[in-house]
Backbone and ligand atoms as CSV (ligand in chain L), in Angstrom:
chain,resi,resn,atom,element,x,y,z
A,1,UNK,N,N,131.291,104.948,84.843
A,1,UNK,CA,C,130.847,105.002,86.244
A,1,UNK,C,C,129.783,103.942,86.518
A,2,UNK,N,N,129.903,103.270,87.655
A,2,UNK,CA,C,128.915,102.241,87.985
A,2,UNK,C,C,127.579,102.887,88.350
A,3,UNK,N,N,126.512,102.336,87.799
A,3,UNK,CA,C,125.194,102.913,88.074
A,3,UNK,C,C,124.554,102.239,89.293
A,4,UNK,N,N,124.387,103.079,90.320
A,4,UNK,CA,C,123.834,102.588,91.589
A,4,UNK,C,C,122.409,103.099,91.756
A,5,UNK,N,N,121.502,102.214,92.163
A,5,UNK,CA,C,120.127,102.632,92.446
A,5,UNK,C,C,119.760,102.274,93.875
A,6,UNK,N,N,118.963,103.137,94.482
A,6,UNK,CA,C,118.450,102.867,95.824
A,6,UNK,C,C,117.003,102.410,95.681
A,7,UNK,N,N,116.671,101.278,96.290
A,7,UNK,CA,C,115.283,100.803,96.306
A,7,UNK,C,C,114.786,100.925,97.755
A,8,UNK,N,N,114.134,102.048,98.078
A,8,UNK,CA,C,113.740,102.280,99.469
A,8,UNK,C,C,112.347,101.738,99.781
A,9,UNK,N,N,112.112,101.459,101.057
A,9,UNK,CA,C,110.776,101.024,101.468
A,9,UNK,C,C,110.788,100.619,102.924
A,10,UNK,N,N,109.637,100.104,103.353
A,10,UNK,CA,C,109.503,99.670,104.734
A,10,UNK,C,C,109.769,98.160,104.845
A,11,UNK,N,N,109.329,97.428,103.838
A,11,UNK,CA,C,109.575,95.986,103.737
A,11,UNK,C,C,109.178,95.243,105.023
A,12,UNK,N,N,107.984,95.516,105.499
A,12,UNK,CA,C,107.522,94.937,106.772
A,12,UNK,C,C,106.267,94.087,106.551
A,13,UNK,N,N,106.388,92.870,106.104
A,13,UNK,CA,C,107.604,92.142,105.722
A,13,UNK,C,C,107.867,92.255,104.215
A,14,UNK,N,N,109.070,91.792,103.772
A,14,UNK,CA,C,109.319,91.693,102.337
A,14,UNK,C,C,108.354,90.681,101.710
A,15,UNK,N,N,107.912,90.972,100.479
A,15,UNK,CA,C,106.960,90.082,99.794
A,15,UNK,C,C,107.521,89.681,98.425
A,16,UNK,N,N,106.761,88.815,97.730
A,16,UNK,CA,C,107.135,88.460,96.350
A,16,UNK,C,C,107.133,89.690,95.452
A,17,UNK,N,N,106.288,90.679,95.788
A,17,UNK,CA,C,106.245,91.917,95.002
A,17,UNK,C,C,107.557,92.666,95.114
A,18,UNK,N,N,108.093,92.769,96.328
A,18,UNK,CA,C,109.388,93.430,96.537
A,18,UNK,C,C,110.498,92.677,95.799
A,19,UNK,N,N,110.450,91.345,95.894
A,19,UNK,CA,C,111.473,90.528,95.220
A,19,UNK,C,C,111.425,90.768,93.717
A,20,UNK,N,N,110.217,90.821,93.172
A,20,UNK,CA,C,110.044,91.033,91.734
A,20,UNK,C,C,110.692,92.352,91.292
A,21,UNK,N,N,110.460,93.413,92.075
A,21,UNK,CA,C,111.027,94.724,91.731
A,21,UNK,C,C,112.556,94.698,91.890
A,22,UNK,N,N,113.044,94.052,92.946
A,22,UNK,CA,C,114.506,93.965,93.166
A,22,UNK,C,C,115.169,93.223,92.005
A,23,UNK,N,N,114.532,92.160,91.522
A,23,UNK,CA,C,115.097,91.385,90.405
A,23,UNK,C,C,115.126,92.234,89.134
A,24,UNK,N,N,114.029,92.957,88.873
A,24,UNK,CA,C,113.991,93.816,87.678
A,24,UNK,C,C,115.065,94.905,87.766
A,25,UNK,N,N,115.216,95.512,88.948
A,25,UNK,CA,C,116.200,96.585,89.116
A,25,UNK,C,C,117.621,96.039,88.964
A,26,UNK,N,N,117.845,94.820,89.411
A,26,UNK,CA,C,119.200,94.249,89.369
A,26,UNK,C,C,119.683,94.052,87.930
A,27,UNK,N,N,118.735,93.959,87.003
A,27,UNK,CA,C,119.092,93.813,85.591
A,27,UNK,C,C,119.431,95.181,84.983
A,28,UNK,N,N,118.754,96.212,85.466
A,28,UNK,CA,C,118.906,97.556,84.875
A,28,UNK,C,C,120.099,98.335,85.421
A,29,UNK,N,N,120.496,98.039,86.673
A,29,UNK,CA,C,121.555,98.814,87.313
A,29,UNK,C,C,122.749,97.923,87.649
A,30,UNK,N,N,123.927,98.548,87.768
A,30,UNK,CA,C,125.120,97.771,88.141
A,30,UNK,C,C,125.002,97.299,89.580
A,31,UNK,N,N,124.419,98.164,90.403
A,31,UNK,CA,C,124.332,97.873,91.834
A,31,UNK,C,C,122.998,98.414,92.368
A,32,UNK,N,N,122.350,97.636,93.228
A,32,UNK,CA,C,121.085,98.087,93.833
A,32,UNK,C,C,121.203,97.951,95.348
A,33,UNK,N,N,120.851,99.014,96.058
A,33,UNK,CA,C,120.810,98.934,97.523
A,33,UNK,C,C,119.357,98.982,97.959
A,34,UNK,N,N,118.905,97.914,98.587
A,34,UNK,CA,C,117.572,97.914,99.188
A,34,UNK,C,C,117.721,98.651,100.509
A,35,UNK,N,N,117.023,99.773,100.647
A,35,UNK,CA,C,117.219,100.633,101.821
A,35,UNK,C,C,115.960,100.630,102.689
A,36,UNK,N,N,116.113,100.073,103.878
A,36,UNK,CA,C,114.976,99.974,104.802
A,36,UNK,C,C,114.877,101.278,105.592
A,37,UNK,N,N,113.789,101.981,105.413
A,37,UNK,CA,C,113.586,103.236,106.133
A,37,UNK,C,C,113.075,102.958,107.537
A,38,UNK,N,N,113.685,103.588,108.532
A,38,UNK,CA,C,113.295,103.269,109.913
A,38,UNK,C,C,112.682,104.449,110.663
A,39,UNK,N,N,112.300,105.480,109.926
A,39,UNK,CA,C,111.756,106.642,110.644
A,39,UNK,C,C,110.227,106.685,110.653
A,40,UNK,N,N,109.604,105.525,110.400
A,40,UNK,CA,C,108.140,105.491,110.388
A,40,UNK,C,C,107.588,105.616,111.806
A,41,UNK,N,N,106.440,106.251,111.907
A,41,UNK,CA,C,105.816,106.432,113.219
A,41,UNK,C,C,105.168,105.129,113.709
A,42,UNK,N,N,104.873,104.222,112.749
A,42,UNK,CA,C,104.185,102.981,113.118
A,42,UNK,C,C,105.152,101.974,113.746
A,43,UNK,N,N,104.598,101.117,114.629
A,43,UNK,CA,C,105.417,100.031,115.166
A,43,UNK,C,C,105.418,98.908,114.140
A,44,UNK,N,N,106.599,98.512,113.677
A,44,UNK,CA,C,106.627,97.459,112.655
A,44,UNK,C,C,106.398,96.067,113.235
A,45,UNK,N,N,105.981,95.137,112.387
A,45,UNK,CA,C,105.848,93.738,112.813
A,45,UNK,C,C,107.252,93.141,112.991
A,46,UNK,N,N,108.097,93.352,111.997
A,46,UNK,CA,C,109.480,92.848,112.064
A,46,UNK,C,C,110.423,93.979,112.475
A,47,UNK,N,N,111.381,93.677,113.323
A,47,UNK,CA,C,112.383,94.692,113.688
A,47,UNK,C,C,113.230,94.992,112.451
A,48,UNK,N,N,113.981,96.088,112.485
A,48,UNK,CA,C,114.793,96.394,111.299
A,48,UNK,C,C,115.878,95.335,111.103
A,49,UNK,N,N,116.403,94.790,112.200
A,49,UNK,CA,C,117.418,93.725,112.071
A,49,UNK,C,C,116.816,92.484,111.400
A,50,UNK,N,N,115.569,92.154,111.768
A,50,UNK,CA,C,114.901,91.001,111.128
A,50,UNK,C,C,114.651,91.268,109.648
A,51,UNK,N,N,114.288,92.515,109.334
A,51,UNK,CA,C,114.043,92.845,107.925
A,51,UNK,C,C,115.328,92.783,107.111
A,52,UNK,N,N,116.439,93.198,107.720
A,52,UNK,CA,C,117.733,93.082,107.024
A,52,UNK,C,C,118.012,91.612,106.724
A,53,UNK,N,N,117.877,90.755,107.737
A,53,UNK,CA,C,118.169,89.329,107.555
A,53,UNK,C,C,117.233,88.699,106.516
A,54,UNK,N,N,115.934,89.032,106.606
A,54,UNK,CA,C,114.950,88.455,105.685
A,54,UNK,C,C,115.244,88.898,104.246
A,55,UNK,N,N,115.544,90.192,104.081
A,55,UNK,CA,C,115.818,90.703,102.720
A,55,UNK,C,C,117.118,90.121,102.178
A,56,UNK,N,N,118.131,90.005,103.039
A,56,UNK,CA,C,119.408,89.438,102.575
A,56,UNK,C,C,119.213,87.997,102.106
A,57,UNK,N,N,118.408,87.241,102.851
A,57,UNK,CA,C,118.126,85.856,102.444
A,57,UNK,C,C,117.347,85.852,101.121
A,58,UNK,N,N,116.436,86.800,100.972
A,58,UNK,CA,C,115.569,86.851,99.793
A,58,UNK,C,C,116.339,87.194,98.515
A,59,UNK,N,N,117.384,88.038,98.639
A,59,UNK,CA,C,118.123,88.461,97.434
A,59,UNK,C,C,119.512,87.813,97.358
A,60,UNK,N,N,119.696,86.720,98.094
A,60,UNK,CA,C,121.007,86.052,98.118
A,60,UNK,C,C,121.456,85.616,96.721
A,61,UNK,N,N,120.505,85.382,95.821
A,61,UNK,CA,C,120.837,84.948,94.458
A,61,UNK,C,C,121.148,86.123,93.529
A,62,UNK,N,N,121.067,87.344,94.054
A,62,UNK,CA,C,121.322,88.529,93.213
A,62,UNK,C,C,122.615,89.202,93.691
A,63,UNK,N,N,123.758,88.903,93.070
A,63,UNK,CA,C,125.042,89.368,93.591
A,63,UNK,C,C,125.207,90.885,93.612
A,64,UNK,N,N,124.449,91.606,92.805
A,64,UNK,CA,C,124.625,93.072,92.778
A,64,UNK,C,C,123.580,93.814,93.608
A,65,UNK,N,N,122.880,93.064,94.482
A,65,UNK,CA,C,121.874,93.697,95.352
A,65,UNK,C,C,122.289,93.520,96.810
A,66,UNK,N,N,122.306,94.638,97.568
A,66,UNK,CA,C,122.586,94.516,99.005
A,66,UNK,C,C,121.562,95.300,99.810
A,67,UNK,N,N,121.625,95.099,101.124
A,67,UNK,CA,C,120.581,95.636,102.002
A,67,UNK,C,C,121.198,96.557,103.040
A,68,UNK,N,N,120.562,97.696,103.256
A,68,UNK,CA,C,121.016,98.632,104.297
A,68,UNK,C,C,119.811,99.217,105.016
A,69,UNK,N,N,120.069,99.838,106.157
A,69,UNK,CA,C,119.024,100.545,106.904
A,69,UNK,C,C,119.369,102.026,106.853
A,70,UNK,N,N,118.351,102.878,106.679
A,70,UNK,CA,C,118.641,104.317,106.734
A,70,UNK,C,C,117.577,105.050,107.546
A,71,UNK,N,N,117.994,106.182,108.129
A,71,UNK,CA,C,117.048,107.036,108.837
A,71,UNK,C,C,117.092,108.416,108.218
A,72,UNK,N,N,116.132,109.240,108.531
A,72,UNK,CA,C,116.133,110.608,108.001
A,72,UNK,C,C,115.629,110.682,106.579
A,73,UNK,N,N,116.013,111.744,105.899
A,73,UNK,CA,C,115.513,111.998,104.543
A,73,UNK,C,C,116.126,111.050,103.512
A,74,UNK,N,N,115.260,110.440,102.711
A,74,UNK,CA,C,115.737,109.538,101.661
A,74,UNK,C,C,116.689,110.245,100.697
A,75,UNK,N,N,116.395,111.489,100.358
A,75,UNK,CA,C,117.247,112.201,99.398
A,75,UNK,C,C,118.643,112.457,99.964
A,76,UNK,N,N,118.729,112.718,101.267
A,76,UNK,CA,C,120.048,112.912,101.891
A,76,UNK,C,C,120.851,111.609,101.824
A,77,UNK,N,N,120.154,110.517,102.135
A,77,UNK,CA,C,120.801,109.202,102.102
A,77,UNK,C,C,121.265,108.872,100.674
A,78,UNK,N,N,120.412,109.158,99.698
A,78,UNK,CA,C,120.711,108.852,98.298
A,78,UNK,C,C,121.972,109.596,97.837
A,79,UNK,N,N,122.036,110.867,98.191
A,79,UNK,CA,C,123.198,111.678,97.802
A,79,UNK,C,C,124.456,111.170,98.517
A,80,UNK,N,N,124.300,110.851,99.794
A,80,UNK,CA,C,125.436,110.338,100.579
A,80,UNK,C,C,125.993,109.055,99.949
A,81,UNK,N,N,125.076,108.235,99.419
A,81,UNK,CA,C,125.480,106.967,98.804
A,81,UNK,C,C,126.075,107.158,97.410
A,82,UNK,N,N,125.906,108.360,96.853
A,82,UNK,CA,C,126.404,108.606,95.497
A,82,UNK,C,C,125.504,108.005,94.427
A,83,UNK,N,N,124.215,107.821,94.752
A,83,UNK,CA,C,123.279,107.246,93.773
A,83,UNK,C,C,122.536,108.349,93.035
A,84,UNK,N,N,122.141,108.050,91.774
A,84,UNK,CA,C,121.389,109.026,90.982
A,84,UNK,C,C,119.956,108.549,90.724
A,85,UNK,N,N,119.643,107.333,91.163
A,85,UNK,CA,C,118.308,106.790,90.886
A,85,UNK,C,C,117.672,106.182,92.122
A,86,UNK,N,N,116.345,106.392,92.199
A,86,UNK,CA,C,115.513,105.770,93.223
A,86,UNK,C,C,114.586,104.821,92.476
A,87,UNK,N,N,114.500,103.590,92.913
A,87,UNK,CA,C,113.566,102.645,92.287
A,87,UNK,C,C,112.352,102.478,93.178
A,88,UNK,N,N,111.166,102.543,92.574
A,88,UNK,CA,C,109.936,102.267,93.308
A,88,UNK,C,C,109.077,101.330,92.460
A,89,UNK,N,N,108.278,100.527,93.136
A,89,UNK,CA,C,107.400,99.603,92.418
A,89,UNK,C,C,106.021,100.217,92.248
A,90,UNK,N,N,105.362,99.878,91.150
A,90,UNK,CA,C,103.982,100.338,90.944
A,90,UNK,C,C,103.060,99.143,90.816
A,91,UNK,N,N,101.976,99.207,91.557
A,91,UNK,CA,C,100.971,98.137,91.483
A,91,UNK,C,C,99.750,98.592,90.693
A,92,UNK,N,N,98.712,97.768,90.741
A,92,UNK,CA,C,97.539,97.962,89.876
A,92,UNK,C,C,97.008,99.396,89.833
A,93,UNK,N,N,96.468,99.898,90.898
A,93,UNK,CA,C,95.916,101.249,90.852
A,93,UNK,C,C,96.572,102.148,91.897
A,94,UNK,N,N,95.929,102.393,92.991
A,94,UNK,CA,C,96.320,103.285,94.085
A,94,UNK,C,C,97.720,103.871,94.180
A,95,UNK,N,N,98.763,103.149,93.799
A,95,UNK,CA,C,100.129,103.616,94.015
A,95,UNK,C,C,100.460,104.916,93.285
A,96,UNK,N,N,99.875,105.125,92.095
A,96,UNK,CA,C,100.382,106.181,91.221
A,96,UNK,C,C,100.365,107.574,91.848
A,97,UNK,N,N,99.217,107.991,92.354
A,97,UNK,CA,C,99.113,109.371,92.850
A,97,UNK,C,C,100.080,109.643,94.005
A,98,UNK,N,N,100.151,108.685,94.909
A,98,UNK,CA,C,101.048,108.820,96.062
A,98,UNK,C,C,102.502,108.882,95.590
A,99,UNK,N,N,102.863,107.957,94.720
A,99,UNK,CA,C,104.244,107.894,94.238
A,99,UNK,C,C,104.610,109.148,93.445
A,100,UNK,N,N,103.643,109.654,92.654
A,100,UNK,CA,C,103.877,110.851,91.855
A,100,UNK,C,C,104.190,112.038,92.774
A,101,UNK,N,N,103.396,112.166,93.826
A,101,UNK,CA,C,103.574,113.254,94.792
A,101,UNK,C,C,104.951,113.185,95.440
A,102,UNK,N,N,105.301,111.985,95.917
A,102,UNK,CA,C,106.607,111.797,96.573
A,102,UNK,C,C,107.744,112.102,95.593
A,103,UNK,N,N,107.586,111.621,94.354
A,103,UNK,CA,C,108.647,111.826,93.353
A,103,UNK,C,C,108.828,113.314,93.070
A,104,UNK,N,N,107.721,114.061,93.024
A,104,UNK,CA,C,107.810,115.503,92.762
A,104,UNK,C,C,108.544,116.223,93.905
A,105,UNK,N,N,108.215,115.824,95.135
A,105,UNK,CA,C,108.871,116.429,96.304
A,105,UNK,C,C,110.360,116.072,96.295
A,106,UNK,N,N,110.641,114.797,96.040
A,106,UNK,CA,C,112.042,114.360,96.011
A,106,UNK,C,C,112.833,115.105,94.940
A,107,UNK,N,N,112.188,115.360,93.797
A,107,UNK,CA,C,112.877,116.078,92.716
A,107,UNK,C,C,113.185,117.526,93.121
A,108,UNK,N,N,112.272,118.102,93.866
A,108,UNK,CA,C,112.526,119.474,94.358
A,108,UNK,C,C,113.722,119.477,95.301
A,109,UNK,N,N,113.805,118.429,96.131
A,109,UNK,CA,C,114.893,118.345,97.105
A,109,UNK,C,C,116.230,118.068,96.423
A,110,UNK,N,N,116.208,117.183,95.428
A,110,UNK,CA,C,117.439,116.785,94.728
A,110,UNK,C,C,117.145,116.611,93.242
A,111,UNK,N,N,117.235,117.692,92.454
A,111,UNK,CA,C,116.857,117.613,91.034
A,111,UNK,C,C,117.665,116.595,90.221
A,112,UNK,N,N,118.862,116.260,90.671
A,112,UNK,CA,C,119.688,115.347,89.866
A,112,UNK,C,C,119.359,113.875,90.117
A,113,UNK,N,N,118.520,113.594,91.126
A,113,UNK,CA,C,118.150,112.196,91.409
A,113,UNK,C,C,116.838,111.867,90.681
A,114,UNK,N,N,116.877,110.808,89.898
A,114,UNK,CA,C,115.705,110.417,89.109
A,114,UNK,C,C,114.936,109.297,89.810
A,115,UNK,N,N,113.607,109.422,89.862
A,115,UNK,CA,C,112.780,108.320,90.375
A,115,UNK,C,C,112.406,107.418,89.212
A,116,UNK,N,N,112.658,106.146,89.368
A,116,UNK,CA,C,112.387,105.173,88.301
A,116,UNK,C,C,111.312,104.226,88.798
A,117,UNK,N,N,110.246,104.071,88.019
A,117,UNK,CA,C,109.126,103.223,88.453
A,117,UNK,C,C,109.088,101.952,87.629
A,118,UNK,N,N,109.070,100.848,88.334
A,118,UNK,CA,C,109.011,99.556,87.653
A,118,UNK,C,C,107.668,98.910,87.962
A,119,UNK,N,N,107.045,98.384,86.934
A,119,UNK,CA,C,105.747,97.750,87.154
A,119,UNK,C,C,105.904,96.301,87.530
A,120,UNK,N,N,105.138,95.929,88.525
A,120,UNK,CA,C,105.249,94.586,89.070
A,120,UNK,C,C,104.624,93.547,88.137
A,121,UNK,N,N,104.973,92.305,88.413
A,121,UNK,CA,C,104.360,91.186,87.711
A,121,UNK,C,C,102.864,91.160,88.032
A,122,UNK,N,N,102.082,90.809,87.053
A,122,UNK,CA,C,100.622,90.698,87.173
A,122,UNK,C,C,100.195,90.032,88.495
A,123,UNK,N,N,100.788,88.883,88.780
A,123,UNK,CA,C,100.388,88.075,89.950
A,123,UNK,C,C,100.504,88.840,91.267
A,124,UNK,N,N,101.404,89.828,91.316
A,124,UNK,CA,C,101.661,90.502,92.582
A,124,UNK,C,C,101.070,91.906,92.626
A,125,UNK,N,N,100.226,92.227,91.658
A,125,UNK,CA,C,99.784,93.618,91.539
A,125,UNK,C,C,98.792,94.034,92.620
A,126,UNK,N,N,98.305,93.093,93.396
A,126,UNK,CA,C,97.427,93.461,94.519
A,126,UNK,C,C,98.046,93.103,95.866
A,127,UNK,N,N,99.298,92.702,95.835
A,127,UNK,CA,C,99.966,92.228,97.048
A,127,UNK,C,C,100.637,93.377,97.793
A,128,UNK,N,N,100.392,93.455,99.100
A,128,UNK,CA,C,101.061,94.483,99.906
A,128,UNK,C,C,101.496,93.881,101.232
A,129,UNK,N,N,102.473,94.541,101.869
A,129,UNK,CA,C,102.920,94.091,103.191
A,129,UNK,C,C,101.764,94.150,104.192
A,130,UNK,N,N,100.907,95.146,104.039
A,130,UNK,CA,C,99.770,95.297,104.952
A,130,UNK,C,C,98.856,94.068,104.890
A,131,UNK,N,N,98.569,93.611,103.668
A,131,UNK,CA,C,97.714,92.425,103.494
A,131,UNK,C,C,98.396,91.204,104.124
A,132,UNK,N,N,99.696,91.056,103.876
A,132,UNK,CA,C,100.438,89.913,104.428
A,132,UNK,C,C,100.346,89.932,105.952
A,133,UNK,N,N,100.544,91.107,106.542
A,133,UNK,CA,C,100.485,91.218,108.013
A,133,UNK,C,C,99.113,90.836,108.527
A,134,UNK,N,N,98.067,91.346,107.881
A,134,UNK,CA,C,96.704,91.050,108.348
A,134,UNK,C,C,96.410,89.566,108.281
A,135,UNK,N,N,96.747,88.952,107.143
A,135,UNK,CA,C,96.478,87.515,106.977
A,135,UNK,C,C,97.298,86.715,107.993
A,136,UNK,N,N,98.579,87.059,108.132
A,136,UNK,CA,C,99.457,86.301,109.031
A,136,UNK,C,C,99.007,86.423,110.486
A,137,UNK,N,N,98.619,87.622,110.890
A,137,UNK,CA,C,98.203,87.813,112.291
A,137,UNK,C,C,96.897,87.079,112.597
A,138,UNK,N,N,96.090,86.827,111.547
A,138,UNK,CA,C,94.835,86.087,111.746
A,138,UNK,C,C,95.014,84.586,111.511
A,139,UNK,N,N,96.251,84.167,111.303
A,139,UNK,CA,C,96.539,82.732,111.183
A,139,UNK,C,C,96.343,82.173,109.785
A,140,UNK,N,N,96.227,83.051,108.779
A,140,UNK,CA,C,96.026,82.584,107.401
A,140,UNK,C,C,97.328,82.170,106.730
A,141,UNK,N,N,97.176,81.544,105.565
A,141,UNK,CA,C,98.316,81.027,104.814
A,141,UNK,C,C,98.931,82.134,103.950
A,142,UNK,N,N,100.212,82.422,104.149
A,142,UNK,CA,C,100.864,83.489,103.377
A,142,UNK,C,C,101.944,82.941,102.429
A,143,UNK,N,N,101.904,81.607,102.230
A,143,UNK,CA,C,102.992,80.992,101.435
A,143,UNK,C,C,103.032,81.482,99.982
A,144,UNK,N,N,101.906,81.987,99.469
A,144,UNK,CA,C,101.930,82.486,98.087
A,144,UNK,C,C,102.229,83.981,98.020
A,145,UNK,N,N,102.436,84.590,99.177
A,145,UNK,CA,C,102.665,86.041,99.207
A,145,UNK,C,C,104.107,86.418,99.533
A,146,UNK,N,N,104.790,85.518,100.231
A,146,UNK,CA,C,106.106,85.822,100.792
A,146,UNK,C,C,107.088,84.706,100.406
A,147,UNK,N,N,108.291,85.049,99.942
A,147,UNK,CA,C,109.262,83.999,99.606
A,147,UNK,C,C,109.526,83.071,100.807
A,148,UNK,N,N,109.835,81.828,100.487
A,148,UNK,CA,C,109.996,80.809,101.527
A,148,UNK,C,C,110.992,81.219,102.608
A,149,UNK,N,N,112.091,81.849,102.203
A,149,UNK,CA,C,113.123,82.233,103.185
A,149,UNK,C,C,112.648,83.333,104.139
A,150,UNK,N,N,111.591,84.026,103.756
A,150,UNK,CA,C,111.075,85.118,104.599
A,150,UNK,C,C,110.059,84.588,105.618
A,151,UNK,N,N,109.423,83.452,105.283
A,151,UNK,CA,C,108.349,82.905,106.136
A,151,UNK,C,C,108.712,82.771,107.617
A,152,UNK,N,N,109.870,82.165,107.964
A,152,UNK,CA,C,110.186,82.012,109.395
A,152,UNK,C,C,110.247,83.340,110.150
A,153,UNK,N,N,110.700,84.389,109.468
A,153,UNK,CA,C,110.780,85.715,110.117
A,153,UNK,C,C,109.375,86.222,110.434
A,154,UNK,N,N,108.446,86.016,109.491
A,154,UNK,CA,C,107.071,86.493,109.712
A,154,UNK,C,C,106.420,85.655,110.808
A,155,UNK,N,N,106.600,84.349,110.736
A,155,UNK,CA,C,105.959,83.481,111.723
A,155,UNK,C,C,106.434,83.789,113.140
A,156,UNK,N,N,107.725,83.987,113.314
A,156,UNK,CA,C,108.194,84.265,114.682
A,156,UNK,C,C,107.742,85.645,115.149
A,157,UNK,N,N,107.660,86.606,114.238
A,157,UNK,CA,C,107.190,87.948,114.630
A,157,UNK,C,C,105.701,87.905,115.000
A,158,UNK,N,N,104.932,87.083,114.283
A,158,UNK,CA,C,103.500,86.953,114.583
A,158,UNK,C,C,103.318,86.321,115.966
A,159,UNK,N,N,104.103,85.285,116.212
A,159,UNK,CA,C,104.044,84.605,117.518
A,159,UNK,C,C,104.355,85.592,118.646
A,160,UNK,N,N,105.405,86.374,118.439
A,160,UNK,CA,C,105.816,87.376,119.436
A,160,UNK,C,C,104.698,88.392,119.678
A,161,UNK,N,N,104.044,88.811,118.589
A,161,UNK,CA,C,102.953,89.785,118.705
A,161,UNK,C,C,101.789,89.209,119.501
A,162,UNK,N,N,101.447,87.944,119.214
A,162,UNK,CA,C,100.347,87.300,119.949
A,162,UNK,C,C,100.666,87.202,121.446
A,163,UNK,N,N,101.902,86.835,121.746
A,163,UNK,CA,C,102.306,86.720,123.161
A,163,UNK,C,C,102.219,88.084,123.843
A,164,UNK,N,N,102.716,89.100,123.132
A,164,UNK,CA,C,102.690,90.466,123.685
A,164,UNK,C,C,101.252,90.908,123.949
A,165,UNK,N,N,100.360,90.591,123.012
A,165,UNK,CA,C,98.955,90.997,123.175
A,165,UNK,C,C,98.292,90.229,124.317
A,166,UNK,N,N,98.644,88.938,124.433
A,166,UNK,CA,C,98.042,88.112,125.483
A,166,UNK,C,C,98.459,88.604,126.867
A,167,UNK,N,N,99.692,89.110,126.935
A,167,UNK,CA,C,100.197,89.622,128.224
A,167,UNK,C,C,99.649,91.013,128.515
A,168,UNK,N,N,98.987,91.590,127.515
A,168,UNK,CA,C,98.386,92.928,127.662
A,168,UNK,C,C,99.438,93.989,127.669
L,1,LIG,P1,P,106.632,102.113,101.601
L,1,LIG,O1,O,106.150,102.147,103.019
L,1,LIG,O2,O,107.771,103.037,101.331
L,1,LIG,O3,O,105.564,102.192,100.547
L,1,LIG,P2,P,106.802,99.289,101.068
L,1,LIG,O4,O,107.724,98.341,101.730
L,1,LIG,O5,O,105.345,99.111,101.279
L,1,LIG,O6,O,107.316,100.703,101.512
L,1,LIG,O7,O,107.087,99.292,99.514
L,1,LIG,C1,C,108.348,99.609,99.002
L,1,LIG,C2,C,108.260,99.746,97.502
L,1,LIG,O8,O,107.885,98.496,96.936
L,1,LIG,C3,C,107.201,100.745,97.026
L,1,LIG,O9,O,107.669,101.359,95.857
L,1,LIG,C4,C,106.027,99.879,96.714
L,1,LIG,O10,O,105.201,100.464,95.722
L,1,LIG,C5,C,106.714,98.646,96.182
L,1,LIG,N1,N,105.882,97.466,96.336
L,1,LIG,C6,C,105.252,97.004,97.428
L,1,LIG,N2,N,104.532,95.888,97.153
L,1,LIG,C7,C,104.704,95.672,95.834
L,1,LIG,C8,C,104.205,94.700,94.917
L,1,LIG,N3,N,103.349,93.760,95.299
L,1,LIG,N4,N,104.605,94.781,93.642
L,1,LIG,C9,C,105.438,95.764,93.267
L,1,LIG,N5,N,105.927,96.716,94.047
L,1,LIG,C10,C,105.573,96.670,95.307
């Protein structure tokens, strides 16, 4: 049986950290689906369609990785997809307690689905989408945080945000 893993997240925007985890997962599993969750209460910087395009460009070199959007419960989506594994990335500190809690809840919901945690590359262990958004919205350089193919998506979303704010 082909081993399928779901790599869920917000990916607003995708970063080198996300790419690193997707590459590691692509080696461990036959197939990886990057699943963009769209039920967040926050207004994202990038639309879900932009995130799909940015992620597809970012993983174009990984033939066994594809991108989808999902709403509702991650465990329902995972079961619907026929996957037995969820991949999540772990960074330097803060991530563990939150991820542990989510994994415990997910296990209660679907005991047969395993959460798999992959540790990021040293260089990206402090990198987050939130930091990228803050730097980008303030006009800072994000070229070392986001893959080149993702940059145009962030730049146009930042421009749109500035225009929206200027118009009040
Ligand atoms: P979420 O809102 O679900 O946390 P994110 O898009 O922020 O979604 O992150 C998705 C997954 O990628 C999470 O498991 C997160 O820990 C991981 N991740 C985010 N940034 C990095 C990074 N720099 N290195 C490794 N993993 C990361």
